[in-house]
C-alpha positions as CSV (number, residue, x, y, z in Angstrom):
1,M,-16.9,0.6,-4.1
2,E,-19.0,3.2,-2.3
3,N,-18.1,2.3,1.2
4,C,-14.4,1.6,0.7
5,I,-12.2,4.2,2.3
6,F,-9.3,3.6,-0.1
7,C,-11.7,4.1,-3.1
8,K,-12.8,7.4,-1.5
9,I,-9.1,8.4,-1.1
10,L,-8.4,7.4,-4.8
11,A,-11.4,9.5,-5.9
12,G,-10.2,12.5,-3.9
13,E,-13.2,12.5,-1.6
14,I,-10.9,11.9,1.5
15,P,-7.6,13.8,1.7
16,S,-4.3,11.9,2.0
17,S,-0.7,12.6,2.5
18,K,0.3,11.5,-1.1
19,V,3.9,10.5,-1.7
20,Y,3.4,9.1,-5.3
21,E,0.7,8.7,-7.9
22,D,0.4,7.4,-11.4
23,E,-2.2,5.7,-13.6
24,A,-1.9,2.4,-11.7
25,M,-1.5,3.4,-8.1
26,L,-1.5,5.9,-5.3
27,A,1.0,5.8,-2.4
28,F,0.3,7.8,0.7
29,R,1.3,7.9,4.4
30,D,-0.6,5.7,6.8
31,I,-2.6,7.8,9.4
32,N,-1.7,5.2,12.1
33,P,2.0,4.5,11.3
34,Q,3.5,1.3,12.7
35,A,7.1,2.4,11.9
36,A,9.0,5.7,11.4
37,V,8.0,5.5,7.7
38,H,4.7,3.8,6.9
39,V,3.3,4.3,3.4
40,L,0.4,2.4,1.8
41,V,0.5,1.6,-1.9
42,V,-3.0,1.2,-3.3
43,P,-3.9,-0.1,-6.8
44,K,-6.5,2.0,-8.6
45,S,-8.9,-0.9,-8.9
46,H,-11.0,-2.3,-6.1
47,F,-10.4,-5.9,-5.1
48,A,-9.9,-7.2,-1.6
49,T,-7.4,-10.0,-1.9
50,L,-4.9,-11.5,-4.4
51,A,-7.3,-14.4,-4.8
52,E,-10.0,-12.0,-6.1
53,M,-7.8,-10.2,-8.7
54,D,-8.3,-10.7,-12.5
55,E,-5.5,-10.4,-15.1
56,A,-5.8,-6.6,-15.4
57,Q,-5.6,-6.2,-11.6
58,A,-2.6,-8.5,-11.5
59,E,-0.9,-6.2,-13.9
60,L,-1.6,-3.2,-11.6
61,V,-0.1,-5.2,-8.7
62,K,2.9,-5.9,-10.8
63,Q,3.3,-2.2,-11.6
64,C,3.1,-1.4,-7.9
65,F,5.9,-3.8,-7.0
66,V,8.0,-2.5,-9.9
67,K,7.6,1.1,-8.6
68,I,8.0,0.4,-4.9
69,P,11.9,0.5,-4.9
70,A,11.8,4.1,-6.4
71,I,9.1,5.1,-3.9
72,A,11.2,3.6,-1.0
73,A,14.3,5.5,-2.2
74,S,12.3,8.7,-2.4
75,L,11.3,8.1,1.3
76,G,15.0,7.7,2.3
77,L,14.8,4.0,2.9
78,E,18.2,3.1,1.5
79,N,19.0,0.8,4.5
80,G,16.0,-1.4,3.8
81,Y,12.3,-1.6,4.2
82,R,9.6,-4.2,4.9
83,L,6.6,-4.9,2.6
84,I,3.4,-6.4,4.0
85,V,0.2,-7.4,2.2
86,N,-2.5,-8.6,4.6
87,Q,-4.9,-11.1,3.2
88,G,-8.2,-11.4,5.1
89,E,-9.3,-10.8,8.6
90,D,-7.1,-13.4,10.3
91,A,-4.1,-11.6,8.7
92,G,-5.2,-8.2,10.1
93,Q,-6.7,-6.8,6.9
94,T,-9.0,-4.0,8.1
95,V,-9.6,-2.3,4.7
96,H,-10.8,-4.7,2.1
97,H,-9.1,-3.1,-0.9
98,L,-5.8,-4.7,-1.6
99,H,-2.9,-2.6,-0.5
100,I,0.8,-2.9,0.2
101,H,2.4,-1.5,3.3
102,I,5.9,-0.1,3.1
103,L,7.5,0.1,6.5
104,G,11.0,1.4,7.3
105,G,13.0,4.3,8.6
106,Q,14.2,2.3,11.6
107,A,15.7,-1.1,12.4
108,M,12.8,-3.5,12.2
109,G,14.3,-6.6,13.8
110,E,13.2,-10.2,13.1
111,K,9.6,-9.9,14.3
112,M,7.0,-9.4,11.6
113,L,6.0,-6.0,12.9
C-alpha cells in the first residue's frame, strides 16, 4: 500500500532499527517505545487486521509467532515479555498493517500496558 508506513519500511524507503528479518517478516524497534524493550514484528504482506487475512497471510502470522521466542531471546527478554496485537481503532491500532508488539525488559505488572 502506497501510504502505509510499515510497507515503506519493508521496502527500505524509511529507515528502521532492524533487529530481525527473513522472507516472512521484519522486526524493528518502535520509535515511541512503551517499555524498556519495544519491538514491532511486521509480516511482509499488507493487511490491517486478522479478520482481513487470507490463508497465505495466516501462514506469515504463524511464522511470526514461531520466530518471536528467538527474537525475544536475542533481545535479552529471558524473564518474560508481553505480546500485543491491536485490532482496529478502538483497540488503539494507529498503523493499519497488522503488526505484533513485543514489550519487555522490565516488570510489566498486571495492567495491559
